[in-house]
Structure formats: C-alpha cells, structure tokens
C-alpha positions as MATLAB code, in Angstrom:
seq = 'XXXXXXXXXXXXXXXXXXXXXXXXXXXXXXXXXXXXXXXXXXXXXXXXXXXXXXXXXXXXXXXXXXXXXXXXXXXXXXXXXXXXXXXXXXXXXXXXXXXXXXXXXXXXXXXXXXXXXXXXXXXXXXXXXXXXXXXXXXXXXXXXXXXXXXXXXXXXXXXXXXXXXXXXXXXXXXXXXXXXXXXXXXXXXXXXXXXXXXXXXXXXXXXXXXXXXXXXXXXXXXXXXXXXXXXXXXXXXXXXXXXXXXXXXXXXXXXXXXXXXXXXXXXXXXXXXXXXXXXXXXXXXXXXXXXXXXXXXXXXXXXXXXXXXXXXXXXXXXXXXXXXXXXXXXXXXXXXXXXXXXXXXXXXXXXXXXXXXXXXXXXXXXXXXXXXXXXXXXXXXXXXXXXXXXXXXXXXXXXXXXXXXXXXXXXXXXXXXXX';
ca = [
      35.765   -2.831   -4.976;
      32.457   -4.025   -4.082;
      31.967   -1.742   -1.307;
      32.691    1.027   -3.430;
      30.240   -0.162   -6.111;
      27.357   -0.358   -3.745;
      28.353    3.281   -1.894;
      28.461    4.746   -5.669;
      24.959    2.844   -6.476;
      23.404    4.009   -3.105;
      24.787    7.751   -4.006;
      23.405    8.077   -7.568;
      19.968    6.759   -6.183;
      19.933    9.297   -3.549;
      20.713   12.001   -6.165;
      17.291   11.291   -7.709;
      18.574    8.555  -10.407;
      15.525    6.431  -11.470;
      15.845    3.409   -9.441;
      15.257    0.951  -12.515;
      18.822    2.709  -13.654;
      20.584    1.937  -10.503;
      19.181   -2.047  -10.217;
      20.052   -2.498  -13.476;
      23.536   -0.875  -13.134;
      23.837   -3.096  -10.119;
      22.285   -6.393  -12.182;
      24.983   -5.918  -14.807;
      27.892   -5.149  -12.942;
      26.913   -8.207  -10.567;
      26.845  -10.233  -13.628;
      29.869   -9.580  -14.649;
      31.485  -10.113  -11.536;
      30.251  -13.390  -11.401;
      31.323  -14.190  -15.011;
      27.735  -14.750  -16.378;
      26.049  -13.614  -19.603;
      23.678  -10.639  -19.060;
      21.100  -12.738  -20.816;
      20.238  -14.375  -17.672;
      18.599  -11.209  -16.272;
      16.224  -11.541  -19.766;
      15.685  -14.956  -18.766;
      13.916  -13.755  -15.528;
      12.031  -10.924  -16.817;
      10.715  -13.677  -19.249;
       9.586  -15.523  -15.979;
       7.833  -12.704  -14.780;
       5.661  -12.482  -18.006;
       4.469  -15.944  -17.566;
       3.051  -15.309  -13.977;
      -0.688  -15.922  -14.353;
      -1.355  -12.892  -11.680;
       0.598  -10.295  -13.565;
      -2.239   -9.023  -15.735;
      -4.210   -8.196  -12.558;
      -1.777   -5.109  -12.002;
      -2.586   -3.066  -14.868;
      -6.423   -3.605  -14.743;
      -6.534   -2.864  -10.845;
      -4.408    0.247  -11.477;
      -7.096    1.189  -14.188;
      -9.924    0.756  -12.209;
      -7.997    3.162   -9.107;
      -7.489    5.639  -12.020;
     -10.690    5.981  -13.579;
     -12.363    6.366  -10.103;
      -9.923    8.687   -8.777;
     -10.490   10.673  -12.181;
     -14.234   10.157  -12.362;
     -15.460   11.268   -8.974;
     -15.405    8.706   -6.533;
     -13.704   10.504   -3.665;
     -16.229   12.895   -3.729;
     -18.883   10.682   -3.610;
     -17.886    8.680   -1.026;
     -16.947   11.148    1.432;
     -20.347   12.439    0.994;
     -21.823    9.035    1.559;
     -19.653    8.199    4.460;
     -20.352   11.631    5.855;
     -23.982   11.762    5.899;
     -24.186    7.637    7.116;
     -21.575    8.047   10.097;
     -21.144   12.037   10.750;
     -23.446   11.964   13.492;
     -20.948    9.612   15.534;
     -18.579   11.057   18.057;
     -15.491   11.802   15.660;
     -17.432   11.268   12.825;
     -15.917   13.220   10.263;
     -12.412   11.785   11.108;
     -13.920    8.570   11.208;
     -15.400    9.611    7.472;
     -11.695   10.672    6.740;
     -10.365    7.221    7.728;
     -12.714    4.898    5.831;
     -12.421    7.216    2.563;
      -8.593    7.106    2.778;
      -8.663    3.336    2.993;
     -11.144    2.660    0.504;
      -9.070    4.887   -1.986;
      -5.612    3.500   -0.909;
      -6.836   -0.171   -1.323;
      -7.635    0.856   -5.529;
      -4.962    3.472   -5.965;
      -2.004    0.887   -4.161;
      -0.860    3.636   -2.000;
       0.641    5.283   -5.537;
      -0.101    9.301   -3.856;
      -3.710    9.201   -5.321;
      -5.263    9.282   -1.629;
      -3.541   12.416   -0.437;
      -3.748   14.250   -3.605;
      -7.209   13.471   -4.428;
      -8.824   13.186   -0.862;
      -6.576   15.559    1.230;
      -7.915   18.952   -0.328;
     -11.688   17.814   -0.006;
     -10.997   16.678    3.765;
      -8.729   18.724    5.087;
     -10.699   22.166    5.199;
     -13.762   20.055    6.593;
     -11.887   18.890    9.452;
     -10.679   22.380   10.172;
     -14.099   23.618    9.694;
     -15.211   21.124   12.089;
     -13.007   22.946   14.724;
     -10.320   19.773   14.593;
      -7.159   20.886   15.420;
      -4.655   21.839   12.603;
      -2.066   19.655   13.740;
      -4.907   16.408   14.234;
      -6.203   17.304   10.670;
      -2.884   16.737    9.088;
      -1.986   13.647   11.074;
      -4.848   12.274   10.642;
      -4.762   12.619    6.721;
      -0.740   12.338    6.165;
      -1.209    8.851    8.021;
      -4.370    7.930    6.194;
      -2.729    7.816    2.806;
      -1.408    3.929    3.298;
      -4.526    3.051    5.595;
      -6.164    0.529    3.188;
      -2.837   -1.533    1.994;
      -3.937   -4.832    3.374;
      -7.356   -4.642    1.623;
      -8.122   -6.112   -1.788;
      -7.147   -5.070   -4.564;
      -3.910   -3.469   -3.065;
      -1.303   -3.836   -5.506;
       1.203   -4.092   -2.801;
      -0.156   -7.404   -1.697;
      -0.429   -8.595   -5.641;
       3.126   -7.338   -5.801;
       4.097   -9.323   -2.731;
       2.169  -12.477   -3.959;
       3.985  -12.303   -7.010;
       7.334  -12.174   -6.070;
       7.067  -14.578   -2.887;
       5.182  -16.910   -4.738;
       2.300  -16.797   -2.280;
      -1.277  -17.581   -3.145;
      -2.394  -13.875   -3.531;
      -6.463  -14.993   -2.577;
      -4.408  -16.414    0.915;
      -2.758  -12.977    1.260;
      -6.215  -10.980    0.709;
      -8.139  -12.688    3.348;
      -5.210  -12.505    5.610;
      -5.102   -8.996    5.506;
      -9.136   -8.422    6.095;
      -8.530   -8.724   10.059;
      -5.260   -6.983   10.672;
      -6.482   -3.847    8.201;
      -9.930   -3.698   10.043;
      -8.099   -3.829   13.456;
      -5.778   -0.755   12.492;
      -8.843    1.272   10.919;
     -10.770    0.866   14.542;
      -7.893    1.492   16.749;
      -7.504    4.952   14.693;
     -11.242    5.351   15.139;
     -11.067    5.189   18.767;
      -8.187    7.537   19.037;
     -10.227    9.898   16.632;
     -13.455    9.513   18.561;
     -11.659   10.280   21.966;
      -9.800   13.370   20.244;
     -13.048   14.889   19.505;
     -14.750   14.277   22.786;
     -11.688   15.963   24.535;
     -11.834   19.049   22.411;
     -15.987   19.446   22.302;
     -16.433   18.527   18.521;
     -20.123   18.905   17.827;
     -22.242   15.980   16.501;
     -24.650   16.410   13.490;
     -28.094   15.432   13.581;
     -28.765   12.306   11.014;
     -30.536   13.255    8.318;
     -32.261   10.964    6.589;
     -33.241   12.417    3.561;
     -29.286   13.842    3.147;
     -28.305   10.181    3.316;
     -30.775    8.501    0.659;
     -29.565   11.080   -1.716;
     -25.731   10.557   -0.798;
     -26.440    6.608   -1.131;
     -28.104    6.952   -4.473;
     -24.972    8.467   -5.579;
     -22.379    6.109   -4.039;
     -23.920    3.109   -3.971;
     -22.290    2.048   -7.284;
     -18.844    2.664   -5.903;
     -19.606    0.825   -2.784;
     -20.447   -2.506   -4.578;
     -17.254   -2.674   -6.350;
     -15.435   -3.487   -3.035;
     -18.065   -5.352   -1.878;
     -18.133   -7.362   -4.968;
     -14.034   -8.187   -4.918;
     -14.271   -9.076   -1.499;
     -17.135  -11.494   -1.922;
     -15.950  -12.965   -5.232;
     -12.295  -13.423   -3.908;
     -13.253  -15.221   -0.513;
     -16.150  -17.045   -1.884;
     -14.229  -18.531   -4.296;
     -16.062  -17.445   -7.212;
     -13.259  -15.250   -9.042;
      -9.579  -15.264   -9.559;
      -7.293  -12.718   -8.683;
      -6.865  -11.825  -12.364;
     -11.091  -12.201  -13.085;
     -11.752   -9.741  -10.186;
      -9.257   -7.214  -11.596;
     -11.052   -7.690  -15.121;
     -14.601   -7.164  -13.583;
     -13.070   -4.255  -11.458;
     -11.753   -2.423  -14.549;
     -14.837   -2.713  -16.845;
     -17.214   -1.998  -13.820;
     -15.031    1.485  -13.337;
     -15.037    2.423  -16.903;
     -18.734    1.600  -17.078;
     -19.585    3.445  -13.860;
     -17.669    6.910  -14.600;
     -18.537    6.647  -18.558;
     -22.325    5.590  -18.422;
     -23.623    5.805  -15.164;
     -22.007    9.130  -14.021;
     -21.169   10.058  -17.206;
     -18.200   12.242  -15.827;
     -15.782   10.330  -18.585;
     -15.842   10.955  -22.469;
     -14.095    9.448  -25.218;
     -11.173   11.658  -25.111;
     -10.663   11.543  -21.473;
     -10.596    7.655  -21.487;
      -7.724    7.674  -24.060;
      -5.866   10.987  -23.013;
      -5.926   10.853  -19.607;
      -6.667    7.625  -18.034;
      -4.858    5.090  -20.417;
      -2.108    7.471  -20.198;
      -1.948    7.829  -16.682;
      -2.409    3.859  -16.243;
       0.211    3.050  -19.032;
       2.957    5.241  -17.111;
       2.191    4.059  -13.650;
       1.846    0.358  -14.934;
       5.104    0.799  -17.169;
       7.490    2.141  -14.612;
       6.281   -0.706  -12.117;
       7.208   -3.501  -14.734;
      10.164   -2.257  -15.700;
      11.537   -1.755  -11.719;
      10.072   -5.300  -11.230;
      11.463   -7.038  -14.178;
      15.148   -5.596  -13.303;
      14.750   -5.969   -9.889;
      13.806   -9.877   -9.887;
      16.939  -10.258  -12.415;
      19.165   -8.851   -9.871;
      17.789  -10.982   -6.838;
      18.125  -13.814   -8.989;
      21.585  -13.358   -9.045;
      21.619  -12.776   -5.153;
      19.961  -16.243   -4.485;
      22.632  -17.530   -7.090;
      25.156  -16.016   -4.698;
      23.650  -17.984   -1.702;
      23.507  -14.480   -0.335;
      20.535  -15.714    1.863;
      22.055  -18.724    3.276;
      25.256  -16.397    4.506;
      22.782  -14.078    5.909;
      20.988  -17.078    7.803;
      24.344  -18.500    8.928;
      25.258  -15.061   10.905;
      21.821  -14.810   12.297;
      22.003  -18.345   13.444;
      24.958  -17.062   15.733;
      22.522  -15.330   17.786;
      19.044  -15.772   17.202;
      17.759  -18.864   18.714;
      13.979  -18.440   18.455;
      10.898  -17.314   16.190;
      10.131  -14.644   18.794;
      13.859  -13.072   18.437;
      13.843  -13.314   14.762;
      10.649  -11.432   14.049;
      11.745   -8.947   16.418;
      14.896   -8.562   14.813;
      12.866   -8.728   11.814;
      10.945   -5.657   12.316;
      13.244   -3.387   13.222;
      15.315   -4.162    9.921;
      11.837   -3.735    7.971;
      11.041   -0.555    9.606;
      14.854    0.739    8.796;
      14.302   -0.290    5.246;
      10.491    1.889    5.168;
      12.842    4.762    6.249;
      14.837    4.599    2.805;
      12.678    3.012    0.439;
       9.322    2.838   -1.274;
       6.964   -0.348   -0.541;
       7.188   -1.541   -4.327;
      11.042   -1.675   -4.287;
      11.275   -3.065   -0.734;
       9.145   -5.773   -1.889;
      11.104   -6.546   -5.163;
      14.377   -6.572   -3.527;
      14.236   -7.432    0.178;
      11.179  -10.009    0.079;
      13.612  -13.101   -1.538;
      15.963  -12.240    0.815;
      13.856  -12.934    3.816;
      11.532  -15.399    2.741;
      14.011  -18.321    3.159;
      15.036  -17.149    6.521;
      11.393  -16.801    7.373;
      11.092  -20.324    6.674;
      14.167  -21.440    8.731;
      12.451  -20.086   11.817;
       9.323  -21.141   10.932;
       7.268  -18.403    9.992;
       4.206  -19.051    7.362;
       5.188  -16.912    4.208;
       1.404  -15.870    4.063;
       1.997  -14.333    7.587;
       5.075  -12.889    6.825;
       3.348  -11.178    3.892;
       1.472   -9.210    6.124;
       3.869   -8.610    8.625;
       6.216   -7.273    5.796;
       3.836   -5.009    4.474;
       2.417   -3.579    7.762;
       6.117   -2.698    8.074;
       6.306   -1.215    5.055;
       2.787    0.969    5.792;
       4.497    2.126    8.480;
       7.596    3.353    6.485;
       5.297    5.820    4.400;
       5.164    8.100    7.927;
       8.985    7.543    8.469;
      11.629   10.068    7.075;
      13.956   10.623    5.044;
      11.699    8.605    2.303;
       8.549    8.692    3.963;
       5.880    9.400    0.252;
       3.507   10.166    2.652;
       5.218   13.014    4.448;
       6.624   13.842    0.485;
       3.105   14.020   -0.746;
       1.345   15.746    2.074;
       4.094   18.619    2.511;
       3.070   19.137   -1.229;
      -0.403   18.787   -0.772;
      -1.115   21.224    2.273;
       1.834   23.260    1.726;
       3.541   22.162    4.976;
       7.470   21.193    6.335;
       7.733   17.663    6.554;
       8.783   17.808    9.951;
       6.144   19.473   11.254;
       3.820   16.379    9.596;
       6.161   14.000   11.089;
       5.399   15.739   14.475;
       1.713   15.963   13.692;
       1.773   12.237   12.662;
       3.351   10.824   15.899;
       0.293    9.948   17.840;
      -0.840    8.068   14.677;
       2.639    6.202   14.042;
       2.556    5.403   17.800;
      -0.805    3.437   17.016;
       0.329    2.096   14.081;
       3.558    0.416   16.100;
       0.929   -1.190   18.687;
      -1.017   -2.538   15.841;
       2.474   -3.802   14.171;
       3.341   -5.683   17.606;
      -0.379   -7.584   17.653;
      -0.027   -8.554   13.982;
       3.837   -9.831   14.495;
       3.366  -11.746   17.605;
      -0.414  -13.166   17.493;
      -0.473  -14.744   14.014;
      -3.795  -15.868   14.388;
      -4.983  -12.275   13.176;
      -3.600  -13.217    9.885;
      -4.117  -16.994    9.759;
      -7.750  -17.030   11.174;
      -9.044  -18.595    8.084;
      -6.787  -21.860    8.106;
];
C-alpha cells in the first residue's frame, strides 16, 4: 500500500501537478497512517515563520527582480566587456562573470539565462565562437553564482539545516571562485585554439561603462564586505540590498517608475516568494514526519552495513545527490533531502557547513542533467534548440564541474579555510 501511494505521488508530480500539492498530499497521508492529527503540519509551518532568517528570502528576491527589470544585466555586460574583453577568451569570461553575478541575486530561478542569454549569445557568435560552444557556455552558466552571496539556495539550506548562513556564505567563496577560474581557463584555451581575435583596451569606453555600472558593482561588494566583516547580519544585508536596488533603479538610473514597481516588480517578487514559502512550509512538515518515523536512522543502519569510512560515505553521497539533481530542482531537494542526509553526515564526521557546499555543488550540476535539468529547459526555450543538442553542447562544461565537485568534496579546507 505504501509503495503504491509513493508511485502515485511520483506519477502525478511527473504529470505536472504542483509540487506543494504532491508534498501536501504525501504529508496528509503520512499523518493519517501514523494516527496523528494533521495539525502537526501547521505546527511546523509556525516554526518556520519564527525563523530569524526567513525575511531575507523575500528581500533578496526583491533585489534580484528589481535589478533584472532595471537593466543591470546590460550595464554589467558592458562593464565587464570593456574591462576584460581584451584578454584571450575575454568575451567568454565576461559571460561567465555576468552570469555568476546575476545567478547569485536571482537564486538560479531562470532569470540569468532568460535575461542574459539573448544579450550574450549573438555577441559570442559574432566574435566567431562556435554555436555549440556558445550554447554550452550560456546553458552551464545559468547556475554559476549559486554559492555566492546572497544566493537563495544558500539561505534555504541554512534555514532547513539550522546552519549559520554567514558561515555558509564564507565557505562558498573559494569553491565558487575556483569553478569560475576553471571555466575561464577552458574558455581561454578554446578561444586560442579557434583563433578568436582580441580587442584593444579602450580606456574611454571603460570609463564610460564604469560610470554606468559602478553602482551595480557596489552592491555585491558591500554585501560580501558586510557579511565577512561581521558588520551585517543576513537579514540586515537583505534589507540593505532591497533598499539599495530600489533606489538604484528608480532614482539613480530612473528605469523604474511607481507603476512598474507595483505592477511588475512587487507582483513578480510576491509570486516567486509565495510559491517558495508554500513549498517550504509543507516540505518541512513532511520532513518532520519522516524524522519522527526514524527514517534517517533506518537509512544509517543500512549504510553502516557496507560503508565504513567517511571517504566511502562522501562517494556514495555524491552519486546519490547527482541522481537527485537529475529529477528534482534545488529548492525541492533542499527541503526534502537535507534533513535526511544531515544526521548521516554527522555520523561520519562531515562538517555541516562542508556538507552544505557539497550538497549545493551537486545540485548546481543537476541544473545541467536531464530529465529535469532546469537550465536545459530554459535554454531550450530561450535559444529555440532541442534539449539534447544543449546537453551535448554542455558536456565539456559538465566534465569540468564534475572535476570541481571532486575537489570540493575531498578537500574540505577549500570550504573550511576560515575555521
């Protein structure tokens, strides 16, 4: 009976039924089977609302939506292009940096590919980069900034796992930078191999672009400095980011008026945040039921029969998470899977902050893997290309990311250097 219910829930999810409906149904069935009052699910939602970091999610989302609507992508691409376009592989590096910046603020919600894809793709092809390389670069770049402040994925992991979000942001800086450097090196080698021409550095053009993009660059710099320096909490950083983004786009650049704020910015933010919080509340209730049923302990008992070391556990964890990334988006996986693997990781001596970086790195790769790789879906819609073609184009980048994942997993000091 239990297996039949699980199969049914998976099937209706595959047919497109909203995730919160599937999780809600599973939660209600689980409470009924356990002889519990469904009110226990509401208690878990009440606990969620008391989380001090919860307010950061809508505020950072508001900042990202405001920047996307206000023209920040175009200003940043122009700034990076005039500043780094003279380097070998300069435009490809510009694409990587621009996408990483915007993914950090958009929470890998698809804004990066949709907002920057149409702008960068013709630029890359116009510079004689191959169509395949350009599509692979932009498709894989849609999740690049996932470990950088103020990523919603990091915020959500911290809330679900009960780990310091400031520590998670600090831990993600070095691994995230290493991935950017690895991809930039590949882009440079590719550009030299195919003979991409380099452009001269034009100081006047750089100064003009710097004037337009100066205020945009100040925002991530301020967030990182405030968090790492201990001057701001996550909630304070989120409040400052939202206020700064609104001031920047409505007063300094004057790209948004009152009507746009109410009918576009606030509406889009409310829809994104509302859907996320509904899923989060229901998923936490289901997770609490699984913990009460001692599901993590049962999984641990199975693992202990064959897994005897931390190295074996990490290898098995990566295989498991890569499989999860193929069928679940990062937000759903965070809410459902993290409470299950956290006690297992603690049993094998894995630091919870390091576990967070491993988890997010795996799910970042999951954005490129079918059948539910969200980057593949969005890129297919944006570039009008079949998903199979985009997956093939992304394979070199996927291989680099897998090598990076091994480094992040088995060299914990890359994440815990600050301890």
